[in-house]
C-alpha positions as CSV (number, residue, x, y, z in Angstrom):
1,M,96.5,111.3,107.4
2,Q,93.4,109.0,107.1
3,R,91.4,111.9,105.6
4,T,94.1,112.4,102.9
5,Q,94.1,108.7,102.1
6,S,90.3,108.7,101.7
7,R,90.5,111.5,99.1
8,M,93.5,110.3,97.2
9,P,91.8,107.5,95.1
10,G,89.3,110.0,93.9
11,W,92.0,112.4,92.9
12,L,94.0,109.7,91.2
13,A,90.9,108.6,89.2
14,R,90.4,112.2,87.9
15,A,94.1,112.8,87.1
16,N,95.1,112.9,83.4
17,P,97.4,109.8,83.0
18,T,99.5,111.6,80.3
19,T,100.1,114.6,82.6
20,V,101.0,112.4,85.5
21,F,103.4,110.3,83.3
22,L,105.1,113.4,81.9
23,I,105.6,115.0,85.4
24,T,107.0,111.7,86.7
25,L,109.3,111.3,83.7
26,V,110.7,114.9,84.2
27,L,111.2,114.3,87.9
28,V,113.0,110.9,87.3
29,L,115.3,112.4,84.6
30,A,116.0,115.4,86.8
31,A,116.9,113.1,89.7
32,F,119.1,110.9,87.6
33,F,121.0,113.8,86.0
34,A,121.2,116.3,88.8
35,P,124.4,116.1,90.7
36,G,124.9,114.9,94.3
37,V,122.5,116.2,96.9
38,V,120.0,117.7,94.6
39,G,119.6,114.5,92.6
40,G,119.4,112.5,95.8
41,L,116.7,114.7,97.3
42,L,114.7,114.5,94.1
43,M,115.0,110.8,94.1
44,L,113.8,110.6,97.7
45,L,110.9,113.0,96.8
46,L,109.9,110.5,94.1
47,A,110.2,107.7,96.6
48,A,107.9,109.5,98.9
49,G,105.3,109.8,96.1
50,V,105.6,106.1,95.3
51,A,105.2,105.3,99.0
52,T,102.1,107.5,99.3
53,L,100.6,105.8,96.2
54,L,101.5,102.4,97.6
55,V,99.7,103.1,100.9
56,A,96.7,104.6,99.2
57,T,96.2,101.7,96.8
58,W,97.5,98.8,98.9
59,S,94.1,97.2,99.5
60,V,93.1,97.0,95.8
61,Q,96.4,95.7,94.4
62,T,97.3,92.1,93.8
63,P,100.2,90.6,95.6
64,P,102.5,90.6,92.5
65,T,101.7,94.3,92.0
66,R,102.5,95.0,95.6
67,A,105.8,93.2,95.3
68,I,106.8,95.2,92.2
69,R,105.9,98.5,93.9
70,L,107.9,97.6,97.0
71,V,110.9,96.7,94.8
72,V,110.6,100.0,92.9
73,L,110.3,101.9,96.2
74,T,113.4,100.1,97.6
75,L,115.4,100.9,94.5
76,L,114.4,104.6,94.6
77,V,115.3,105.0,98.2
78,T,118.6,103.1,97.7
79,A,119.5,105.3,94.7
80,G,118.5,108.5,96.5
81,L,120.6,107.6,99.5
82,A,123.5,106.6,97.3
83,K,123.4,110.0,95.5
84,L,123.3,111.8,98.8
85,L,126.5,110.0,100.1
């Protein structure tokens, strides 16, 4: 896992922001509008991506940014679990 984390910031720096935004938007909309289990799993997949990003960038973020990302992660996991149940 350490090896993946060391490569992630470089990959993120090269990623096209518009493409990343559009892919994330499609995933969020699909998760919100997909019924039941499918929507819940998509929401949890998005939460896993946010968690990975949070871990990879934790050391360079300010405390307010960390707090916001933790709140978003908590909301995604809660919404995903709610859709599953």
